[in-house]
N, C-alpha and C positions, 0 to 999 in steps of 0.2 A: 345703773341700767342704761342710761342716755348715752354714756361713752361706749357701752358694748354695742348699742344700736348704731352708732356712728362707725364703729369698725365692722359692721355687717353682720354681727352676731345676734340670731333670733332668740332672744332671752325673755322668758316668762317669769313671773314672780316665784313660781315654784322652783326655779333653777337658781335662784339667788339664796345661799346658805349661809348660816351662821354657825358656830360650834355648837350651838343647842341642838342643831338638825341632826349631828351625828356623835353626840355626847357619849352614846353607849357603843361606840365603835362599829357602826353598820356599814359595811362597803357600799351596799345598795343606795343608802341615802346620799353617800358621797358622789357616787356615779352620776346622779342626775343633775348635779350641779356644774354650772358654768361660771358663776361669780361667787366668791367666797369672801365674806366681809367679817370685820371684827375678829381677825385671826391674830394669834400670838405666834412667836416662833416655834412653840410646841404644837400648836394646831397645824401649822404648815407641815411640820413632820408627820403628824398623824395624817394628814389629808393624803400625802404621799404614800405612807404605808397602807392605809386603807384601799387606795387605788391599786397598789400592787397586789394586795390580797384578793382583789377582785380581777386579777390576771390581766392588768393593763400594764403597757410600758410607759413610763412616767418621766416627764422632762420638766425641769424647774428652772426658771430664770431668776436671778437675784444680784444684788450689789452691795448688800449690807452684812455686818457680822450677824445679824438675827436670821439671816438666810441660810447661814451655813450648814446647820443641821439638815434642812430639807435639800440643799444642793448635794450634800454627801450621800443621803439615803436615795436620791433619785437615781433611775437608770442612766439619764443624762443630766448632769448640772451643768448650766450655761451662766458663767458671770460676765459682767458687762465690763467693757474696758476701763471705765471710770469707777469701778467698784473697789472695795476694800481688799487688802491683801488676803484676809482670812476668806473672803468669798472666793477669790481666785484660787486659792489652795485648795478649797473644798470641791470646786468644780472640775469637771472633766473637760470643758472647753472655756476659752475665754475669747469674747468677740473682740475684734479689732477697733471696733467702734461702737457707739451706743444706739445704733439703729436697730431696733428690734425686727424690722423688716426682712433683715438678713436671715433671721430664723426661718420665716415663712418661705423664703426663697430656698433655703437649704432643705427644708422638709419636702417641699414640691420636688426639688431635683433629685433627693434621695428616693422618693417613691418612683419617680420616672426611671431612674437606673435600676430599681429593684424589678420594675415590671420588664425592662429591657433584659435584664439577667434572666428572668423567668421565660421570655420569649427565646432567648438564645439557647437555654437549656432544653426547652421543649422541641426546638426545631432541630438540635444536634441529635437528641435521643430518637426522634421520629426518623430523621433522615439516616442515621447509622443503622437503626434497626431494619429498615426498609432495604438498606443496601446489603447488610449481611444475609438477611433471610433469601432475597432474591437470587443473590449469587450462589448461596449454599443450595437452595432448591434446584436452581437451573443446573448447577454442575452435576447433580444426581441425574437429571433427565436428559442432558445432552452429551453427545460425544465430543464436544468441542468447548472451548472457553466461551461462556456467555459474553463476556467482555475482555478485551486485550488489556495487558497492563498499561499501555499508554492511554488507552481510553479510561480507565479507572483513574489514573493520575490527572488526566486533564478534567474529569468530572469534578474530582476533589478540589481542584484549583477554581474552577467555575463557581462552585458552591460556598468555598471559602470566602471568595471576594466579597460577596455581600455580606457574609457574617462579620467580616472585619468592620464593615460599614454600619452594622446594625447598632453600635454603640451610640451613633448619633441620631438614631431614629426618634420620630415623634411618637408619643404614646396616646391613647384615647383620654381625653380630659377626665371622663368620668371614672377612670382607673387611678387617678392620682387625688382624688377627692376622699378617698377611703384608705386607711392603713392597711397593709396586708402581711399578715404573719406567715413565716415560711412553713410550708409542709409539704413533704415530699409526694404526697399524692397530687399535689397542684401540677406537678410536671409529669410524674411517672404514668398515671392512669391516661391523661390524654395523649402523651407521647407514645404509649404502646399502641393505643388505639389507631392514631394516625399513622403510625409506621406500618402497622398490620395492613391498614387499607391501602397504602401505597405499594407494599409488596403483593397484595392480591391483584391490584390494577396491573402491576408489571407482568405477573405471571398469567393474567388473562390475555395481554398482548403477545406474549410467548405462545399462547394456545392458538390465538388468531394468526400467528405466522407460522404454524407447523408446516413443515415440508420446504420452507423458504430456504435459500442457501445461507450458510453461516455468516458470510459479511453482511447480508441483508438484516438478519436477526441482531447482529451486534450493532449495526448502524441504528436500527430502530430502537433498540434498547437504550443505546446511548442518548439519543434525542429525547425519548420518553422519560428517563430517569433525571436527565438535566432539567427538562421542562417542569416536571412534577416537583423537582427540588426547589425551584424559584417559585412555584406556586404555593408550595408548603410555606415557605417564608411569608408570603402574603397572608396566608390563612392564621399562622400563629401569632401575628402582630396584635391581635385585639380578639376578645370573645364577642365584640359586636359583628353584625354582618359586614362583609367586606366592602359594601357600598357605603357603609356609614363609618368605616375606619379613616383616620386622618390619613392625609397623602404621606408616602414615604419622604424621608428627608432627602435632601439634594444628594449627599453622597451615597446613600442606600439606592436611591432611584438611577444613579449613574452607574453604580457597580452593578446593578441587576441588568441594566441596558446593555452594559459591556458585555456581561456573561452570555445574554441572549444573542447577541450579535456574534460572538465567538462560537457559540453552540451551533447556530444556523450557518455561519460562514464556513466551518470546517466540514459540515455536511453537505453543503451546497456547492462548494468549489473543490473540484475533483483533485487537482494537484496539492491542495493543502489537506484534503481529506485522506488521501493515501499515506500521509505521514503517520496517520493514526488508525489505519486500517479500515477506513470508513468508505462507503460507496453511495452513489446516488440511489434515492429511493422512488419507487413508483408511486403516482398520485394515490392509489388505493392504500398503500402503506402510510402516507402521510395523513390520509383521512383516519385511519386506525388510531394513530398516535394522538391526533387532535381530538377525536371523539372520546377517546378514553382519559385523555387529560382534563377535559371539560367535565366528564363524569367524575373523575377523581376531585376536582375542585369543588363541585357542587355537593358531593357527599362529605367531604372534609368540612365545608362550611357548616353544615348541619351537625356533624359529629362534635365539633369544637364547643357548641353551645350546650352540650349536655351538662348537668350539674355535677361536674367532676370533684370538686373540693368536698371533704367532709362537712355536713350541714353543722354550721355553728362553731367551727373550729378555726377558721383562717380570716374571714374578712368581718371587719365590723365598721360601722360609720364612725366618724369622728364625734366624741362627746357622747357616745351612746354605748350601751352593753353590747 
């Protein structure tokens, strides 16, 4: 227990277990344990199987012959570099040195990448759904293209650029202290909700622009969809409020800044805008775009904090049920 405290583990007497505590194969008894004492190779194997029976993903580290059964039974067996050949053959991974801190760093980075992948999928689903819906509905309501092909292509390029930099992004520290199991609803439900919200906001802008010339509507939509696409990326980076979310990584911030610069530049500089069929907008139109974008951001911030994952099926604290 003294060593566990030095490692920063909060361990009480009830969390120090011996084989007598799970002698009848009770998974619940093993789940509460943090330190396992007086264990034999067979006990190590049984601990792994009991935790798996309780629906945990189990990793085991070992270096000796007696660790081989548990290493092979675990979901991830990790052998030390200086371990026996039997342990290395039974393991899934072999550390290149005997520093166990590598495992902690790997777990932390794996959770970060998992979260980044979740953010990417959520952003892609919401953004693509909004684009498809607004173009489909507007095509039925208008007698001209809501966006020109060149405008659609430029929008895709501007939103794809930050997506490439998303792999380098920082995540909320609170999100890497808990393991996350994949569940489709973690992405689909909030993605559909945010995509529908974006589409409704874009169609509301179309309603406000009723009677305006086609180039004005196309330019306003181009700016609005580009701006809300970038705002959406900020929203999905964490379930925490935007003002408590870690600052974007340097590459992501640079990519978003470049996208905003190009977005504003092509709309504000007529010679460049004409290449994409864009025209200068009146101040009233810019206020509409800014106001709806702000409303979208505030609504999306509230929407993302709803309890989307199924209760009890996705996230669990480390070392607990």
